C-alpha positions in Angstrom: -37.4 -76.7 -13.4 -33.7 -76.5 -12.4 -34.4 -76.8 -8.7 -36.3 -80.1 -9.4 -33.4 -81.5 -11.3 -30.9 -80.4 -8.6 -33.0 -82.0 -5.9 -32.7 -85.3 -7.6 -28.9 -85.3 -8.1 -26.4 -86.6 -5.6 -24.8 -83.2 -5.3 -22.7 -84.1 -2.2 -20.5 -86.1 -4.5 -20.4 -83.6 -7.4 -17.3 -81.3 -7.7 -18.3 -79.6 -10.9 -21.7 -79.3 -12.5 -22.1 -77.6 -15.9 -25.6 -76.4 -16.7 -26.4 -75.7 -20.3 -29.0 -72.9 -20.6 -29.9 -73.4 -24.2 -31.5 -70.9 -26.4 -30.3 -68.1 -28.5 -27.8 -65.4 -27.4 -30.6 -63.4 -25.8 -32.7 -65.5 -23.5 -29.9 -67.3 -21.4 -28.5 -63.9 -20.2 -31.9 -62.8 -19.0 -32.4 -65.5 -16.5 -30.4 -66.1 -13.4 -30.0 -69.8 -12.6 -27.9 -69.6 -9.5 -24.6 -70.5 -11.1 -21.3 -69.6 -9.5 -19.8 -68.7 -12.9 -21.5 -67.7 -16.2 -19.8 -69.0 -19.4 -20.9 -68.8 -23.0 -19.8 -70.8 -26.0 -19.5 -69.2 -29.4 -18.5 -70.9 -32.6 -16.4 -69.0 -35.1 -18.8 -69.7 -38.0 -21.4 -67.7 -36.1 -19.3 -64.5 -36.8 -17.3 -62.0 -34.8 -20.2 -59.5 -34.8 -22.1 -61.2 -31.9 -21.0 -58.8 -29.1 -22.6 -56.0 -31.0 -25.8 -57.9 -31.8 -26.2 -59.5 -28.3 -24.5 -57.2 -25.8 -26.4 -58.5 -22.8 -25.0 -62.0 -23.2 -21.4 -60.7 -23.4 -21.9 -58.3 -20.5 -23.3 -61.1 -18.3 -20.8 -63.8 -19.2 -17.7 -64.1 -17.1 -16.1 -66.5 -19.5 -16.4 -66.7 -23.3 -15.2 -69.8 -25.1 -14.6 -69.4 -28.8 -14.7 -72.8 -30.4 -13.6 -73.9 -33.9 -10.6 -71.7 -34.0 -9.1 -74.1 -36.5 -11.6 -72.7 -39.0 -10.6 -69.0 -38.5 -8.3 -69.0 -41.5 -11.2 -70.0 -43.7 -13.7 -67.6 -42.2 -14.2 -63.9 -42.0 -13.8 -63.9 -38.2 -11.6 -61.0 -36.9 -10.5 -62.1 -33.4 -9.0 -58.7 -32.6 -12.2 -56.9 -33.4 -14.2 -59.5 -31.5 -11.9 -59.2 -28.4 -12.1 -55.4 -28.6 -15.9 -55.5 -28.7 -16.1 -58.0 -25.7 -13.6 -55.9 -23.7 -15.7 -52.8 -24.4 -18.8 -54.5 -23.0 -17.1 -56.5 -20.2 -13.5 -55.7 -19.4 -13.3 -58.5 -16.9 -14.4 -61.3 -19.2 -12.0 -64.1 -19.8 -11.8 -65.3 -23.4 -10.6 -68.8 -24.3 -9.9 -69.8 -27.9 -10.4 -73.5 -28.3 -10.7 -76.2 -31.0 -12.5 -79.3 -30.0 -11.2 -80.9 -33.2 -7.5 -80.3 -32.7 -7.5 -79.8 -28.9 -5.9 -76.4 -29.1 -6.7 -74.3 -26.1 -8.6 -77.0 -24.2 -5.9 -77.4 -21.5 -5.9 -73.7 -20.8 -9.7 -73.7 -20.3 -9.5 -76.9 -18.1 -6.7 -75.4 -16.0 -8.9 -72.3 -15.4 -11.8 -74.5 -14.4 -9.5 -76.4 -12.0 -8.3 -73.2 -10.5 -11.9 -72.0 -10.0 -12.7 -75.3 -8.2 -9.7 -74.9 -5.9 -10.6 -71.3 -5.1 -14.3 -72.1 -4.5 
């Protein structure tokens, strides 16, 4: 399915292609789709216990983006515990804390993406 889509895109003019592998926090980690980097997006309302519940996803992801950090004061999301759990599973994982509502952390993530494009 992915190869059919890629064959129909003008990839020679594409510098960055983000592929969303939708599903729960189990299935996307089980399938290799040929990506250069593997990123996952977690929303703070989902809870800080996800690394323990879905270790494969956190082991396979090179980058973890935590969205809705603006809600952390209102939620029972312990970032330190989350970070410790992620590091225990995947010491090399890069974690970005972002808020799409306020824009916090977005520039750091974009700067990282730009550095990856330069290095590739």
